[in-house]
C-alpha positions as CSV (number, residue, x, y, z in Angstrom):
1,M,38.8,12.2,34.8
2,N,39.0,10.6,38.2
3,A,35.8,8.8,38.9
4,A,36.5,8.5,42.6
5,L,36.1,12.3,43.0
6,F,32.3,11.8,42.1
7,E,31.5,9.0,44.5
8,G,29.0,9.5,47.2
9,A,25.9,8.2,48.9
10,E,22.5,8.5,47.2
11,V,19.7,10.5,48.9
12,Q,16.1,10.2,48.6
13,L,13.4,13.0,47.8
14,G,12.2,13.0,51.4
15,A,15.6,13.8,52.7
16,M,16.0,16.7,50.3
17,L,12.7,18.0,51.3
18,A,13.4,17.8,54.9
19,A,16.9,19.6,54.4
20,R,15.1,22.3,52.5
21,E,12.7,22.8,55.5
22,A,15.7,22.8,57.9
23,R,17.6,25.4,55.6
24,M,14.5,27.7,55.7
25,A,14.3,27.4,59.5
26,A,17.9,28.3,60.0
27,Q,17.6,31.3,57.5
28,H,14.6,32.6,59.4
29,S,16.4,32.0,62.8
30,L,19.4,34.2,61.8
31,I,17.2,36.9,60.5
32,K,15.2,37.0,63.8
33,K,18.5,36.9,65.8
34,H,20.2,39.7,64.1
35,N,17.4,41.6,62.2
36,L,19.7,41.4,59.2
37,P,19.7,40.1,55.6
38,V,20.8,36.5,55.1
39,V,22.8,34.9,52.3
40,S,22.1,31.2,51.8
41,F,24.5,29.2,49.6
42,T,24.1,25.7,48.3
43,L,25.2,23.9,45.1
44,N,23.0,22.8,42.2
45,I,23.9,19.1,41.7
46,P,21.5,17.0,39.7
47,G,20.9,13.4,40.5
48,P,20.6,11.4,43.7
49,V,24.3,11.9,44.8
50,K,24.6,15.4,46.3
51,R,27.9,15.2,48.1
52,F,31.2,14.0,46.8
53,A,34.8,15.1,47.0
54,L,34.7,17.7,44.1
55,A,31.4,19.0,45.1
56,D,32.7,19.7,48.6
57,M,35.8,21.3,47.2
58,L,33.9,23.8,45.1
59,F,31.5,24.5,47.9
60,D,34.5,25.4,50.1
61,S,35.9,27.6,47.3
62,G,32.5,29.2,47.0
63,V,32.2,30.0,50.6
64,D,35.6,31.8,50.6
65,M,34.6,33.7,47.4
66,I,31.2,34.8,49.1
67,N,33.1,35.8,52.3
68,R,35.6,38.0,50.2
69,A,32.7,39.5,48.1
70,L,30.7,40.4,51.3
71,L,33.6,41.9,53.1
72,S,33.9,44.7,50.9
73,P,33.2,48.4,52.1
74,G,29.7,48.7,53.5
75,R,29.3,45.0,54.1
76,A,30.3,42.7,56.8
77,I,29.3,39.1,58.0
78,A,27.7,39.3,61.4
79,D,27.2,35.5,61.8
80,G,27.3,32.4,59.8
81,I,26.8,28.7,59.9
82,T,28.1,25.9,57.8
83,R,26.3,22.5,57.6
84,R,27.6,19.5,55.7
85,C,25.0,17.0,55.0
86,E,24.5,14.0,52.7
87,T,21.8,16.2,51.1
88,G,24.6,18.7,50.3
89,C,26.6,21.4,52.1
90,E,25.1,24.7,53.1
91,Y,26.4,28.0,54.1
92,I,24.0,30.5,55.7
93,A,25.2,33.9,56.8
94,A,23.7,37.1,58.3
95,I,25.2,40.1,56.5
96,D,25.5,43.7,57.9
97,G,24.8,45.5,54.6
98,D,22.3,46.1,51.8
99,A,20.6,43.1,50.6
100,Y,20.4,44.4,47.1
101,R,24.0,45.1,46.8
102,A,24.8,41.7,48.2
103,K,22.7,40.1,45.6
104,A,24.4,42.0,42.8
105,A,27.8,40.9,44.1
106,L,26.8,37.3,44.4
107,T,25.2,37.3,41.1
108,A,28.5,38.5,39.5
109,L,30.1,35.7,41.3
110,E,27.7,33.2,39.8
111,E,28.7,34.4,36.3
112,S,32.5,34.6,37.0
113,F,33.7,31.3,35.8
114,P,31.9,28.1,34.2
115,A,31.7,26.0,37.5
116,A,30.2,28.9,39.3
117,R,26.9,28.1,37.3
118,L,26.5,25.4,40.0
119,F,26.2,28.1,42.7
120,D,22.9,28.6,44.2
121,M,23.0,31.9,46.2
122,D,19.8,33.3,47.7
123,V,19.6,36.6,49.5
124,I,16.8,37.1,52.0
125,T,16.0,40.6,53.4
126,N,15.3,41.1,57.1
127,E,11.6,41.3,56.1
128,F,11.8,37.6,54.9
129,E,11.6,38.5,51.2
130,H,13.8,36.9,48.6
131,V,15.8,39.3,46.4
132,S,15.6,38.1,42.7
133,R,17.7,38.8,39.8
134,A,14.8,40.8,38.4
135,D,15.0,43.0,41.5
136,I,18.5,44.0,40.6
137,G,17.7,44.4,36.8
138,M,19.3,41.2,35.8
139,Q,18.2,38.6,33.4
140,P,17.1,35.1,34.8
141,R,19.7,32.4,35.0
142,R,20.2,30.2,31.8
143,C,20.1,26.5,31.5
144,F,23.4,24.5,31.9
145,L,22.9,23.0,28.3
146,C,21.1,25.7,26.3
147,S,20.3,29.3,26.3
148,A,16.8,29.0,27.6
149,P,15.8,30.3,31.1
150,A,16.8,27.7,33.7
151,A,13.2,27.7,35.3
152,E,11.7,27.0,31.8
153,R,13.9,24.0,31.1
154,A,13.5,22.6,34.5
155,S,9.7,22.6,34.2
156,S,9.8,21.1,30.6
157,R,12.3,18.5,31.5
158,R,13.8,18.7,28.1
159,H,17.2,17.6,29.2
160,T,17.7,14.1,30.8
161,L,19.2,13.6,34.1
162,D,22.2,11.8,32.6
163,E,22.7,14.7,30.2
164,L,22.6,17.3,33.2
165,T,24.8,14.9,35.5
166,D,27.5,14.4,32.8
167,H,27.6,18.2,32.1
168,V,27.9,19.0,35.7
169,H,30.6,16.5,36.2
170,T,32.5,18.0,33.3
171,L,32.2,21.5,34.7
172,L,33.4,20.4,38.0
173,W,36.3,18.3,36.5
174,Q,37.5,21.3,34.3
175,W,37.4,23.6,37.3
176,Y,39.5,21.0,39.5
177,A,41.9,20.4,36.6
178,D,42.5,24.0,36.0
179,A,43.1,24.6,39.7
180,Q,45.4,21.7,40.1
181,A,47.4,22.7,36.8
182,E,47.8,26.2,38.3
183,R,49.1,24.7,41.6
184,I,51.6,22.5,40.0
185,G,52.6,25.4,37.7
186,R,53.3,27.5,40.7
187,T,55.2,24.7,42.4
188,A,57.5,24.5,39.4
189,Q,58.1,28.3,39.3
190,R,58.8,28.1,43.1
191,A,61.5,25.4,42.5
192,M,63.1,27.4,39.6
193,L,63.3,30.6,41.8
194,Y,64.5,28.7,44.9
195,E,67.3,27.0,42.7
196,L,68.3,30.4,41.5
197,A,68.2,32.2,44.8
198,A,70.3,29.6,46.6
199,T,73.7,31.1,47.6
200,P,76.6,30.3,47.3
201,K,76.3,27.9,44.4
202,P,79.8,27.0,43.2
203,G,80.3,28.1,39.5
204,L,76.5,29.0,39.1
205,V,74.6,32.2,39.0
206,D,73.3,33.2,42.3
207,R,72.9,36.2,44.7
208,R,76.6,36.5,45.1
209,N,77.7,36.8,41.4
210,N,77.2,35.4,37.9
211,G,79.3,32.2,38.5
212,A,81.3,31.2,35.4
213,H,79.0,33.0,33.0
214,T,79.6,36.3,31.3
215,D,76.3,36.4,29.3
216,M,73.9,36.1,32.2
217,D,73.1,37.3,35.7
218,F,70.5,36.9,38.5
219,Y,67.9,39.0,36.7
220,T,68.4,37.2,33.3
221,F,67.2,34.0,35.2
222,I,64.3,35.9,36.9
223,D,63.1,37.1,33.5
224,S,63.5,33.6,32.1
225,A,61.5,32.1,35.1
226,C,58.6,34.4,34.7
227,I,58.2,34.0,31.0
228,T,58.2,30.3,31.2
229,T,56.0,29.7,34.2
230,P,52.7,29.3,32.2
231,Y,54.3,26.5,30.4
232,F,54.4,24.2,33.5
233,A,50.7,24.7,34.0
234,Q,50.2,23.6,30.5
235,C,52.2,20.5,31.0
236,A,50.0,19.8,34.0
237,R,46.8,20.3,32.0
238,E,48.1,17.7,29.5
239,G,48.6,15.3,32.3
240,L,45.2,16.0,33.7
241,C,43.1,16.2,30.5
242,G,45.5,15.2,27.5
243,P,46.0,11.9,25.7
244,A,45.8,8.6,27.6
245,D,48.7,7.3,25.5
246,Y,52.0,8.3,27.1
247,A,53.8,8.6,23.7
248,E,51.1,11.0,22.6
249,L,51.3,12.9,25.9
250,F,55.1,13.3,25.5
251,A,54.5,14.7,21.9
252,R,52.2,17.3,23.3
253,L,54.8,18.2,26.1
254,K,57.4,18.4,23.5
255,M,55.4,21.0,21.4
256,H,54.8,23.1,24.6
257,G,58.5,22.8,25.4
258,L,59.8,24.0,22.2
259,K,57.5,27.0,22.5
260,A,58.7,27.6,26.0
261,E,62.3,27.6,24.9
262,G,61.4,30.2,22.3
263,D,59.8,32.2,24.9
264,M,63.0,31.8,27.1
265,L,65.4,32.9,24.4
266,G,63.2,36.0,23.5
267,A,63.2,37.0,27.3
268,T,67.0,36.6,27.7
269,G,68.2,38.0,24.3
270,G,69.2,34.3,23.1
271,V,70.8,33.1,26.3
272,N,70.0,29.5,27.4
273,T,69.1,29.8,31.2
274,H,66.5,27.2,31.7
275,K,66.4,24.8,28.8
276,G,67.2,21.8,31.1
277,E,64.5,22.9,33.6
278,I,62.0,23.3,31.1
279,F,62.3,19.8,30.0
280,S,62.7,18.3,33.5
281,L,60.1,20.4,35.4
282,G,57.7,20.1,32.5
283,L,57.8,16.3,32.6
284,I,57.5,16.3,36.4
285,S,54.6,18.5,36.1
286,A,52.8,16.2,33.6
287,A,53.6,13.2,35.6
288,W,52.3,14.7,39.0
289,A,49.1,15.7,37.2
290,R,48.5,12.2,35.5
291,L,48.7,10.6,39.0
292,I,46.1,13.0,40.1
293,R,43.9,12.2,37.0
294,D,44.1,8.4,37.6
295,G,43.5,8.7,41.3
296,A,46.8,6.9,42.0
297,P,48.9,7.6,45.2
298,V,51.0,10.7,44.8
299,S,54.5,10.8,46.2
300,A,58.1,11.9,45.1
301,G,58.8,8.4,44.0
302,S,55.5,7.8,42.1
303,I,56.1,11.2,40.3
304,C,59.5,10.2,39.3
305,K,58.4,6.8,38.1
306,T,55.5,8.1,36.1
307,A,57.9,10.7,34.4
308,A,60.2,7.9,33.4
309,D,57.3,5.8,32.1
310,I,56.2,8.8,29.9
311,F,59.5,9.5,28.6
312,A,60.4,5.9,27.9
313,S,57.1,5.5,26.0
314,A,58.4,8.2,23.6
315,V,62.0,7.4,23.7
316,P,62.3,3.7,24.4
317,D,66.0,3.4,23.6
318,A,68.4,5.0,26.2
319,H,71.3,4.7,23.8
320,G,73.0,8.1,23.1
321,L,70.9,9.9,25.8
322,S,72.7,12.4,28.1
323,G,72.0,15.1,30.5
324,A,68.5,15.8,31.4
325,R,67.0,13.2,29.1
326,L,69.2,10.5,30.5
327,S,68.1,11.6,34.0
328,A,64.5,11.5,32.9
329,R,64.9,8.0,31.6
330,G,66.3,7.0,35.0
331,G,63.4,8.6,36.9
332,F,65.6,11.5,38.1
333,A,67.3,9.0,40.4
334,L,69.9,11.5,41.7
335,A,67.2,14.2,42.4
336,L,65.1,11.5,44.2
337,N,67.5,9.5,46.0
338,T,70.5,12.0,46.6
339,A,69.2,15.6,46.6
340,L,65.8,15.1,48.0
341,P,66.9,13.3,51.4
342,M,69.4,16.1,51.8
343,L,66.8,18.8,51.3
344,R,64.5,17.0,54.0
345,R,67.4,16.7,56.4
346,E,68.8,20.4,56.0
347,A,65.5,22.4,55.5
348,P,65.3,23.0,59.2
349,N,68.6,24.9,58.9
350,G,67.3,27.1,56.2
351,M,66.7,26.8,52.4
352,D,70.1,28.1,51.5
353,T,71.9,25.5,53.5
354,A,69.5,22.8,52.3
355,A,69.7,23.6,48.6
356,C,73.6,24.1,48.6
357,A,74.0,20.7,50.4
358,A,71.8,19.2,47.9
359,L,73.7,20.8,45.1
360,T,77.2,19.6,46.3
361,A,75.8,16.1,46.9
362,L,74.7,16.2,43.3
363,M,78.0,17.6,42.0
364,A,79.9,14.8,43.8
365,Q,77.8,12.1,41.8
366,N,76.5,13.6,38.7
367,E,77.8,12.9,35.2
368,D,77.4,16.7,34.5
369,T,77.7,17.2,30.6
370,N,77.8,21.0,31.2
371,I,81.1,20.5,33.2
372,V,82.5,18.0,30.6
373,R,81.7,20.5,27.7
374,R,83.8,23.3,29.5
375,A,86.4,21.4,31.3
376,G,86.5,17.9,29.9
377,E,86.5,14.6,31.9
378,D,89.3,15.6,34.0
379,G,87.4,18.8,35.1
380,L,84.3,16.5,36.0
381,E,86.5,14.3,38.2
382,Y,88.1,17.4,39.8
383,V,84.6,18.8,40.8
384,K,83.5,15.4,42.0
385,R,86.5,15.1,44.2
386,L,86.1,18.6,45.4
387,C,82.4,18.1,46.4
388,T,82.7,14.7,48.0
389,D,83.8,16.0,51.3
390,A,82.4,19.5,50.9
391,D,80.7,21.1,54.0
392,A,77.6,22.9,52.7
393,A,77.1,24.6,56.1
394,D,80.6,26.3,55.7
395,A,79.7,29.3,53.5
396,D,83.2,30.4,53.4
397,A,84.3,27.1,52.0
398,L,81.6,27.2,49.4
399,M,82.6,30.7,48.4
400,R,86.2,29.6,47.9
401,M,85.0,26.6,45.8
402,D,82.9,29.1,43.8
403,D,85.9,31.3,43.2
404,E,87.8,28.2,42.0
405,L,85.3,27.0,39.6
406,I,84.9,30.5,38.2
407,R,88.6,30.7,37.8
408,R,88.5,27.2,35.9
409,N,85.4,28.4,33.9
410,I,83.4,25.5,35.2
411,S,79.7,25.6,35.6
412,P,77.7,22.6,37.0
413,G,74.5,23.5,35.0
414,G,73.3,19.9,34.9
415,S,73.5,19.6,38.7
416,A,71.6,22.9,39.0
417,D,68.8,21.3,36.8
418,L,68.5,18.3,39.1
419,L,68.4,20.6,42.2
420,A,65.4,22.3,40.6
421,A,63.8,18.9,40.0
422,A,64.6,17.9,43.7
423,L,63.2,21.1,45.0
424,M,59.9,20.6,43.1
425,L,59.7,17.0,44.4
426,Y,60.3,18.5,48.0
427,F,57.6,21.1,47.6
428,A,55.2,18.6,46.1
429,E,55.9,16.1,49.0
430,N,55.1,18.9,51.4
431,D,51.9,20.0,49.6
432,L,50.3,16.5,49.5
């Protein structure tokens, strides 16, 4: 858990009371102005620190959820104000719709996921009456820590402030970790699909043809990418919430990776489409997430260094490593230092041009074991020479290269895996 995300200024009781009075005045002002019901949204944050990074993130997410819930048929937002104070963020909105229906929608939202237990959503009619849960046939809210009614526990003070604060921080971290894991997982999927879609890719499956492959096509790769996507979010969750020890973390990643490989083979009828990318992008996902957890600076370089450290802790000896594992041991150096700069430079010309330029740059330098298995060392040197002076902007030249590699049964699959890694770094870099 990143402690910096919970840091903020302490506020005194007097400030909280003054904020409540100001909020009530704002509620009444909106009601008088529009003669409409009002929704008032704050967060229930125990303790003297009411505003910190994670609380603000959840508040902003809650505002978005409220707006979507209230913009359904028969309801609209007539006016709204947002205030960000040290006493906590507030959102007050006049709604053109039935107050009781709005209360039902917001109550459902409060119960929709664990961290939403922190939402405090009041609905006030245009006659200045609060709509309660009982008014819509709902049971009172329950305590964070037990099943007793929240009001009862608040009055009895059965739970200590430390207990409440620790629980709330856990709820917030779990919500944040899930959101970050899903974001990283989507980025990995995006990288896989962009690598697949880039055309023309010499010797590889793309939108033009099946490359030097007879057992797979474009749709085989789509099936594979879809079935393996949840795995990358799992890897990110391990980086965020898994073991602190890198060797233990890698063991968990390996377990998830083996399952992902099985899922891949099941989706493709036994064809290996993404084994290399499952390993590389899974490791990158975990490394990116671990940096977030530690509150460390996140960049393409720091992601690659962390990935290398995780792998080295589990596999300290590089002897005998090849392919994706050797790339991981070296911090995906070719993806970082060769392909990524090419993506940055060529992206304004379109992602097909950028990805193909990055791929040919990789093929000119990469000791691609896929090529060696198919065409030997001579075939590898031939591909390197062919790509050294390749013009990735010349689609016709790339298609001629594609035809030649297909004729020679050469597929630079290892370079394709590095391209996917570089694409993920590129998307991560532009998402920071």
